[in-house]
N, C-alpha and C positions, 0 to 999 in steps of 0.2 A: 325532127332533130337529125342533123346530118351525122353520118358515120364518120368517126375520126380518121378512118383509113381510106376515105374516099380520095379519088385522084385530084390533081390540081385544077381541073376544069370545073369544079363546083360539085354539087351533090350528085347522087346516083352511083351506079356501079360501073367502073371503067372496064373496058374490054382489054384483056391481056394481050401484049404484043405477040406476033406469030412465033418468034423464036422462043419465047417462054413456054408456049404450048408444046413445041417440039421437044424442048428439054425435059418436060414432064413425061412425055411418051418414052424417051430414052431411059429415064430413071426407072419407069415401070418395067421396061424390057430387061434392064440390068439388075432387077431385084434378085436377092440371094435365093438359091434353090431351097425348097422346104427341107428341114432337117428333122430327125427323129431320135429318140433315145428309148431305151428299155432297161428297166432294172430286173435282173435275174437273181433270184434267191434259190439256192440249191444246197445240197450237202456234198461235202468231200468225204468219201467213205474209205475206211480201212479196217482190217481185221487182224486179230492176234489170237493164237492158240496158247493157252496156259496149261501145261501138264503138271499135275501134282502127284509126284511119285512118293510113296511112303506115307499115305494118308493116316494109317493107324499110329505112326510115330509122331505125327503132328498133333494128334488129339491130346488134350490135357495141357497145352501151352498156356491156356488162360483165356477167359472171356475178354474180348476187346483187343486181343493180339492177333496179328495177321501174318500171312505169307504173301509176299509181293512178287508179281511177275517181273520180268525184264521190261523196261519202259519201251514203248513203241510210239511212232510218230504218225499222227493223222491230222490233216488240215493245218500243219505248221505248229502243232502243240504236241507235247509229250504226255502219254497216258500210261497207266499201270492198272492191273487187276489185283484187288486185295481179296484174299480168301481167309475167312475166320473159321477155323475148324471147331472152336468152342463158342461160336456166335459173337455178335457185336453188342447185343443188348443184355445187360446183367439180369434183367427181369425174366429172361427166358430160361435161365439156369442151364445153359448149354444144350437145350433141347433141339436147337436148329444150327445149321451152318449158315454163315452169312457171306455174300459175295457183293463186292462193290467195284465200280470203275472210278478211278481218281484222276484228276487233272494233276500231272506231275511236273508241269513247267509253269513259268509265270504267265498269267493271263487274267483278264478282268471281264466278267460277264460273257464268258464263252458259251454260246448256245449250241446244243448238240442233241442228236438222237442216239439211243443206245440199244444194243441187243446182247443179251447174255444167254448162252446155250450150253447146257450140261449135256455132254454127248452120251448117247446110249451105245455102249461098247459090245452089245450082243449082235450087232449087225441088223437089227430090226428097224432101225431108223426112228425109234420113238424117243426123240430128244426132248428134253425139258427146255422150253424157249420162253424167255421174257423179252418182249420186243416193243420198241416205240414205232418201228418202221411199218408194221402191218396193221395199224389201227388208226382211226381218225383221232386227232389230238384236239381236245377242247381248249387246252391252255397253251398249246404250242410246244416247241422243244424245251428241254430242261436247260436251265441257266446255271452255270458254275461260276461262282462269284470271284474266286481267287484260287491260287495254287493250294492243293490239298482238298478242294471241294470234291464231293463224291456223289455218285448216283448208284443205287443198287437196292438190295433186299436184305433186311436183317433176318427175315425168316425165309431164306432162299429154299431150304429143303430140311425136313425133319431128319435128324441124324439116324434114328433107328430105322427109318424107311430107306434112307440112302445106303446104309451099310448092308442091306439085304437086296439091293437093286442091281440092275444091269449097268447102272452108271458107274459103279465101282468094280474094277476088274484088276486082278493082280496087285491090289492095294494102290491102285492108280485112278485118279480122276482126270478128265479132260474137259476144259472149259473153253469155248470159243467166245470171243468178244468182238462185236462190230461197233465202231464209233462213226457217226456221221456228223461232222462239224458243219454248222450252217454258215454259209458265206454268201455275200451279196456282191454282185459285180454290175457295172454299168456298161451296157452295149449301146453304142450310138453311131450314127452314120457319119462318115467323113466324106463329103462330096468331092473333095479334091485329094483324097489319099492315093498313095502309090504303093502297090504291093511289091515287096522285095522277095524274090525267090530264095529258097534255101541255098546255103553255100554249096558250090560245086568244085571246090578246090581239090577234093579227093578224086573226083572224076578226071580232072585235068592232070594231076600228078600220076594217076593210074594210066592215062593215055601216054604220058611221057615214058613210063616203064614199058608199056606194050610196044610202042613204036621204036624204042631203043635210040631215041634222038640224044646226041651229046653224051653217050655213055663213056665212062672213063675207068671202069673196073669190071672185071669178069670173075665170077665165082664158079669154080668147078666142083660140083657136088656129085660124087659117085658117077663121074663121067658126063653128067648133064651140065650144060653151060647156062649161066644166068648173068645177063648184062645189067649194070646198075650205074648209079651216079654217086660219087663220093660225098658231095655236098648234101644231098638228100639224106643219105644214110647217117652222116655225121650230125645233121640237124635233128634227127629223130632218136639217135642212140648215142649215149656217152661212150659206149664200148667202141663203136665205129669212129667216133670223133678222136678218141685216143689212138686207135689203130692207124688212122690215116694222117692225122695232123699233129698230134702232141709230140711226136718224136722227130719231126722234121727240124732241120737247122734253119736259121734265117735265110741262108743262101738258097737252100732247097725251096723254101716258100716263095722266094722272089724270082727264082729261075723260071724262065718261060719254057714250056714243054714244046720242044721243036720236033720231037719224034712222033711217029704215028703208032707206036707200040703201046698197047693197053696192058696194064698190070693184071696178072691172073693170080687169084688166091684159091688155094685148094682147101676144101672143107671135108674132112674125112670122118666126122662124128655125127653126121646128120643125114636123114633121108632127103632126096630131092623134093618130095612132096611137102615136107615140113619147111624146108628153106623157101620154097615157092610161096607158101602161106605166110612166112615171115615177111618177105618182100611185099606181098599183098597188103599186109597190115601197115608196113612202114610207109607205103605210098598212098594207100586209100583210107587208113585209120579205122579199119573194121576187119572183122573175121571173114574168112572165105565162107561161101554159102553153107547153109545147114545140110544140104545134100552131101557135100564133101565131108563134113564133120561126122554126120551120122553114119555114112557108109564106112568110114574108117573105124567106127566103134563097134560094129556088129561082130560078135564072135571073138572079141579080143579083150584083154584086160584094159583097165583105165590107163595104165602106164604106156601101153602100146597104141592107144588111140591117138588120132591126130591132135585132139584137144590136149591130151596129156603130154604129148611130145612138144606141142607148141608152148606149153607152160614151162617146160625145161628150156626151150629156146629163148623164151622171154627172160628167164634168169640169166642165161649166158650173154645175151645181147643187151641186157639192162633196159628192158622195155616194160615198165610197170603197168602201163595201160593194157598192153597185150595180155599180161598175166591176169588182170582183173576181168577182161573179156572172157578169157578161158575159164576163170572161176565162175563167172555168171552162167556160162553155158553148162558147165559140169554140175552146177548147183541145181539146175532145172531137171537133171537126169539122175539124181540120186535115188537109189532104191535100196531095199533091204539087202539085196545080194551084192550091191556095189559100194555101200557106204564105207566098209572097212578099207577097201583099196583106195577109194577116193580120199579118205582121211590120211592114209599113208602118203599119197601123192601130195596132198596139201602140206603135210609135215615136211616132206623132202624139199619143197620149193618155197617154203615160208609163205604159203597162201593163207593168211590168217582169216580172211572173210570166209573162204571155203571151209576151213577147219572148224570155224564156229558153227556153220550150217550143218556140217556132218555130225558134230557132237550133239546139237539140238535134235537132229533127226534120229540119231541113235537112241537118245533118251526117250523120245516120244514113241519109238517103236522098238523098245528094248526086248520085249518078249518075242516078237517076230524075228528080230535080228539074232537073238540067241538060238532060236529054233533053226534058222538058216545055217548058222555056223556048226550046229550039231549034225546036220545032214551030210 
């Protein structure tokens, strides 16, 4: 029986024309490059320290009643630590304290690993640790079904043992919590992708400042001259925009500048080093390097440090991002002997983030801070 696809010359297999064979070769040559993909499942980790000051006063609040920590964010979800001074389980008759980690934001089937650590305050490092992270998991991570779901221990620690242990000091307990939210991402090859470098606009504006091209204003600070550009300053600071342009008449705005004289502004309430750092931020959108900041902080008060003076300059020139950068820098250097002056600085310049950090640090290190103030 003949094949229905046979050529018109009768039965048998017809030889393909030459150009058809060549077309097939080209198709093979133009075949898409092999692609690949990889699913990566890992944890996004974050930690929070919960200090419970006045443990003895919390006792007796009732079984099932808790003290909650401030919420903290890990993996895009809000979490909170719940401490039950009289326990969570009525059957235990307040013989144990209970500790749980709760999902404090909306979420469905959030999978996570947890670690709860009761800190040994004797300095011996013998902490009480309950952890998912350092053991093999037969059933995988814990799944929290909805907001308010919790993981933890009803019998976290027997109360009588806790109250005579090194975990309780000056009527204070310290609990560290680590949450590892399980996330899955897809990593796949893009054979024709084009990598775009990071923005370099700060570099180019910084070069503009360094080369003094097109400058139209000079600042005289304690005899030192700084050349700048009105438009750049006005774009970055409402203070300078008002200073340079808001008070001009329409005639002044439209009038061509035919002279070569550049306006000079005298600043008599700021050090040249500080003003130079302000210009550095305005043009480059970051702080001067850490060497300059740390060198200015050695042996002087927070108010006299470069970061402290920059915070004052940020207030004067209405540069909220500069103030936040200064807050972030000072936050990393808070210590028992500097927390009081740092808090005073934050109060003076309305640095609310830094103020909050100072208050939390002081609460967590109250005994050490009081001891320092008495010296």
